[in-house]
C-alpha positions as CSV (number, residue, x, y, z in Angstrom):
1,M,112.1,91.5,79.5
2,V,111.2,93.8,82.4
3,E,112.3,97.0,80.6
4,N,110.5,95.6,77.6
5,F,107.3,94.9,79.2
6,N,107.5,98.2,81.0
7,K,107.8,99.9,78.0
8,K,105.2,98.0,76.4
9,L,102.8,98.4,79.1
10,E,103.4,102.4,79.5
11,K,102.7,103.2,75.8
12,Y,99.9,100.9,75.9
13,F,98.2,102.7,78.7
14,Q,99.2,106.1,76.9
15,K,96.7,105.4,74.3
16,R,94.1,103.5,75.8
17,K,90.9,105.7,76.6
18,I,90.0,105.5,80.3
19,C,86.3,105.1,81.4
20,E,85.8,107.5,84.4
21,L,82.3,107.0,86.7
22,S,80.6,109.8,88.5
23,T,80.7,109.9,92.0
24,H,76.9,111.3,91.6
25,N,73.7,109.5,93.6
26,G,75.6,109.2,96.9
27,Y,78.9,107.4,95.8
28,T,82.0,107.5,97.4
29,K,85.2,107.9,95.5
30,A,87.9,104.9,96.5
31,S,91.4,103.6,94.5
32,V,93.2,100.6,94.8
33,A,96.8,99.9,93.7
34,V,97.7,96.7,91.3
35,I,101.3,96.5,91.8
36,L,103.6,94.5,89.5
37,N,106.7,92.9,90.3
38,F,109.1,90.6,88.3
39,V,111.1,87.9,89.9
40,N,113.0,85.5,87.8
41,N,111.4,87.1,84.7
42,K,108.0,86.1,86.0
43,L,105.5,88.7,86.6
44,Y,103.5,88.5,89.9
45,V,100.7,90.9,91.4
46,L,100.5,91.8,95.1
47,F,97.5,90.9,97.1
48,I,96.5,91.7,101.0
49,K,93.8,90.0,103.0
50,R,91.9,92.3,104.7
51,T,92.0,92.0,108.7
52,E,88.7,90.7,110.3
53,N,86.9,93.8,111.5
54,P,83.0,93.5,111.9
55,H,83.0,97.5,110.9
56,D,84.6,96.7,107.4
57,S,82.1,95.7,104.4
58,Y,85.3,93.9,102.7
59,S,86.3,92.2,106.1
60,G,88.7,89.1,106.0
61,H,88.4,89.6,101.7
62,V,91.6,89.3,99.7
63,A,92.1,92.9,97.9
64,F,94.3,95.2,96.6
65,P,96.0,97.9,98.9
66,G,93.5,100.7,98.9
67,G,90.6,102.5,100.4
68,K,88.6,105.5,100.2
69,M,89.6,109.1,98.9
70,S,90.4,111.5,101.9
71,E,89.8,115.0,101.4
72,A,93.5,115.4,101.8
73,D,94.3,113.5,98.3
74,K,94.8,115.7,95.5
75,N,93.2,113.1,93.0
76,P,92.4,109.0,92.9
77,L,96.2,108.4,92.0
78,D,97.3,110.0,95.5
79,T,94.6,107.9,97.3
80,A,96.3,104.5,95.6
81,I,99.5,105.9,96.6
82,R,98.6,107.2,100.6
83,E,96.5,104.1,101.4
84,T,99.3,101.8,99.9
85,Y,101.7,103.4,102.5
86,E,99.4,103.2,105.1
87,E,98.5,99.9,104.9
88,V,101.7,97.9,103.8
89,G,104.2,100.5,104.3
90,V,105.3,100.8,100.9
91,D,106.0,103.9,99.0
92,L,105.3,103.9,96.0
93,N,106.6,107.3,94.9
94,K,110.0,106.1,95.6
95,S,109.7,102.0,94.9
96,S,107.6,102.0,91.9
97,T,107.0,103.0,88.2
98,Y,103.5,104.2,87.6
99,M,102.1,103.1,84.5
100,G,98.7,104.0,84.0
101,R,95.0,102.8,85.0
102,L,92.0,100.8,84.3
103,D,88.4,101.8,83.9
104,D,86.8,102.7,86.9
105,L,84.4,100.4,88.5
106,K,81.3,100.3,90.9
107,P,79.5,97.2,92.5
108,L,77.1,95.2,90.8
109,N,75.2,94.3,93.6
110,P,72.7,97.5,94.3
111,K,72.4,97.1,98.1
112,G,76.2,97.0,98.1
113,P,78.7,99.6,99.5
114,K,78.4,102.9,97.1
115,F,82.2,102.8,96.0
116,I,83.7,104.3,92.6
117,V,86.9,102.7,92.4
118,S,89.7,103.7,90.3
119,P,92.6,101.1,90.0
120,F,96.1,102.2,89.2
121,I,99.1,100.2,87.6
122,F,102.4,100.2,89.2
123,V,105.7,98.0,88.7
124,L,108.2,97.9,90.9
125,K,111.8,99.3,90.4
126,N,113.8,98.9,94.0
127,K,113.2,95.7,96.2
128,I,110.6,96.9,99.0
129,T,110.5,96.1,103.0
130,F,106.6,95.6,104.2
131,N,105.6,97.3,107.1
132,I,102.0,95.9,107.9
133,N,99.3,97.5,109.4
134,I,97.9,94.7,111.5
135,D,94.6,96.8,112.0
136,E,94.0,96.5,108.1
137,V,95.8,93.6,107.1
138,E,96.1,90.4,108.1
139,Q,98.5,89.1,105.1
140,Y,100.5,89.9,101.9
141,M,100.6,87.3,99.3
142,W,102.4,87.8,95.8
143,V,100.2,85.6,93.0
144,S,102.2,85.1,89.5
145,H,100.2,86.3,86.3
146,D,100.3,82.6,85.0
147,H,98.6,81.5,87.9
148,L,95.7,83.9,88.0
149,S,95.8,83.6,83.9
150,D,95.0,79.8,83.9
151,I,91.5,79.3,83.1
152,N,91.7,76.3,85.9
153,N,92.2,78.8,88.5
154,M,89.1,81.1,87.8
155,R,85.5,80.3,87.5
156,I,82.4,82.5,86.7
157,R,79.9,82.9,89.2
158,Y,76.3,83.8,88.8
159,K,74.2,85.7,91.4
160,E,70.6,87.5,91.4
161,R,70.4,90.8,93.0
162,S,67.4,92.9,93.0
163,G,66.0,90.9,90.0
164,E,69.6,91.1,88.3
165,T,71.7,88.3,87.3
166,I,75.2,89.4,88.1
167,E,78.8,88.0,86.8
168,D,81.1,87.6,89.3
169,F,85.0,86.3,88.3
170,V,86.2,84.1,91.4
171,Y,90.0,83.2,91.4
172,S,91.5,80.6,93.8
173,Y,95.0,81.0,95.1
174,Q,95.9,78.4,97.8
175,E,92.9,78.5,100.7
176,F,92.3,82.0,99.3
177,L,89.3,83.0,97.2
178,I,89.6,86.4,95.1
179,W,86.3,88.0,94.1
180,G,83.8,90.6,93.5
181,M,85.2,94.0,93.2
182,T,88.8,92.6,93.4
183,G,88.3,89.7,90.8
184,R,86.5,92.0,88.5
185,I,89.5,94.2,88.7
186,V,91.7,90.9,88.3
187,N,89.9,89.9,85.1
188,S,90.3,93.3,83.3
189,F,94.0,93.6,84.0
190,I,94.5,90.1,82.5
191,K,92.5,91.2,79.5
192,E,94.7,94.4,78.9
193,V,98.1,93.0,80.1
194,S,97.6,90.1,77.8
195,V,97.7,92.4,74.7
196,I,101.4,93.2,75.3
197,M,102.6,89.5,77.2
């Protein structure tokens, strides 16, 4: 099942056109890693809970490993790989297969942090050991695709921001909520993967 899924996913993303957004108007480039793992033929997705930090706009949020692009990064993919290693100690170059990317996203809230976020998808091929950077990550969790795709675990929340109605996808897992940019990436990922599941 794993090999079949990987082949389908790779083939799908090879054909898919990606929507890349410009970083004009003061936006900063950032990347996240959507890391997938099969356990007993069930698909799981890795999330982190960010450490509480008054200087972090996303303090305490459930998110994907990732962060801002640095001058040393060759491209956004490098950013996702570097940030994952820095945050959870997983070397994606050695332990995973890169599958492709989802469309770029930017915050819907015009007053929010001005990031263009590129999500990159990886499937683990080796057993990994986490080395958590406690300055950035409080904990990690594996959430099953079955749980995320169950409509009972998701709701759509509407908010008013600067005269506009914003649609926010909110996923619940145990005592956690997955929302905002991460919720939008989860929603996009589930739609894409449903094509091949």
